[in-house]
C-alpha positions, -999 to +999 in steps of 0.1 A: +378-016+224+403-039+207+385-071+197+401-105+200+423-118+173+422-156+180+388-174+182+386-212+183+356-229+167+348-264+179+320-282+161+318-316+143+297-303+114+319-288+086+290-267+072+284-251+106+321-245+112+322-227+079+291-206+088+306-197+122+339-189+105+322-164+082+303-149+111+335-144+131+353-129+101+325-104+096+329-093+132+367-096+135+381-095+099+417-102+109+409-130+134+430-162+135+404-190+137+417-224+146+391-252+143+384-286+159+358-313+151+360-335+182+369-331+219+403-348+216+411-325+186+399-295+206+423-305+235+452-305+210+441-272+194+438-254+228+472-267+239+487-251+208+466-219+211+464-213+248+465-176+241+431-178+224+407-150+233+375-170+229+362-205+222+329-213+204+320-247+217+294-272+204+285-296+233+276-325+211+310-335+196+327-369+193+344-376+226+322-352+246+295-361+271+273-331+274+291-305+295+323-325+299+342-305+273+331-272+289+341-285+323+376-294+309+381-260+293+370-240+323+392-261+347+424-260+325+420-227+306+399-205+330+413-174+313+396-182+280+359-174+279+337-201+263+304-195+244+283-227+240+269-229+205+242-256+203+212-267+184+194-272+217+170-242+225+158-255+259+162-226+284+171-250+311+201-263+291+212-227+284+211-219+321+230-251+330+257-241+306+263-210+326+262-231+358+292-249+344+309-215+338+302-208+302+303-171+294+274-173+269+250-195+250+241-192+213+214-213+197+225-224+162+192-211+148+201-176+159+204-149+132+238-136+124+231-103+142+224-121+175+255-142+172+276-110+166+260-094+197+268-125+218+304-126+207+308-088+213+294-090+248+316-119+258+347-103+244+339-072+264+338-094+296+300-097+299+278-128+300+253-135+272+221-155+276+192-154+252+160-137+265+141-170+268+167-183+292+168-151+313+131-155+318+134-191+329+132-200+366+163-220+370+175-243+399+211-255+396+217-293+396+240-296+426+248-332+419+260-324+384+280-295+397+297-317+423+306-343+396+319-315+374+341-303+402+356-338+405+362-340+368+379-306+369+405-320+392+417-345+365+449-337+346+445-333+308+459-368+303+437-383+329+407-366+313+417-381+279+419-416+295+385-412+311+370-400+278+384-431+260+371-453+288+337-438+283+340-448+246+344-485+258+382-487+251+403-511+271+436-501+288+456-518+261+438-498+234+441-466+252+479-471+258+483-478+221+464-447+210+482-424+235+516-441+228+523-449+264+527-481+284+497-501+297+512-496+332+510-458+327+473-461+318+466-483+348+482-456+370+460-430+354+429-451+360+438-455+396+442-418+400+409-412+381+390-435+405+405-417+435+396-383+423+361-392+412+355-412+444+346-444+425+359-480+426+351-494+391+353-484+355+316-485+352+311-460+380+337-437+364+319-439+331+286-432+348+301-402+365+312-386+332+279-396+314+259-378+341+270-346+324+251-357+293+223-333+283+189-345+291+162-338+265+133-317+278+108-346+278+133-367+299+136-338+324+099-335+326+095-373+332+122-372+359+104-343+376+070-360+375+085-392+390+102-372+417+137-384+407 
C-alpha cells in the first residue's frame, strides 16, 4: 500500500502539533504536513490543499464549537478522511465524532504506537475507534445530527460568517475582517437564517453552539433530569 503524502494537522497547541508532526514523519517520512492553529486557518489551509489525504483535527480550537469544524470538513471535503485528535477520553464523545462522520478518534494521551495504528487504518480506508469506545453502548443524538445537516448546507463563506457571529462580532466587524461590504454580510446572514430555520442571530448562535461537547458530568446531569 502507498501511504498518503499530505496530512494536515489542525491543533492550537504548538507543542502538540510538533509531537503529531514527529509521529506522522515516523509513519510517512516524506509526507507534506500543512498545519493550522484555528478553524479559520484550517479553512484556508484545506482550500489550498484540497488534495490532502488525511486531516488530524482537534475539536477544541479557536473558532470551533465542538463538532462544527468536523461538520464543515465532511460537508465540503467529503473525500478527505478526518481523524479527531482530542484530550477528551469519554467514549460517548468518541462515538459522537463518528456519528458526525469522522473516520477515527485518537486520544491525545495515546502512545505513539496507537496513533500510528489509527493513522494506518484510516489511510487504508478503515474506521478507527479505541477499544473503550467500541464497548460503549451508544445512542446517536438525532437533534445534534439534524442541526449538523443544516450547518452542512452552508457555503464556506456563510460558515465563516456564522462562526464570527458566534464570537459576538457585528455585521460591520465581519465585513471589515472578510473585506466585503456590510450589505454582503447581511445577505449571508439572511441565507444562514433560512438554511438553519431560525429568525434571529441568537437562535443561529444557539444552533452552532449546540454542537459544543458536553462534559461527562453535564451529560449525566441531563440524563438524570430527563432532558
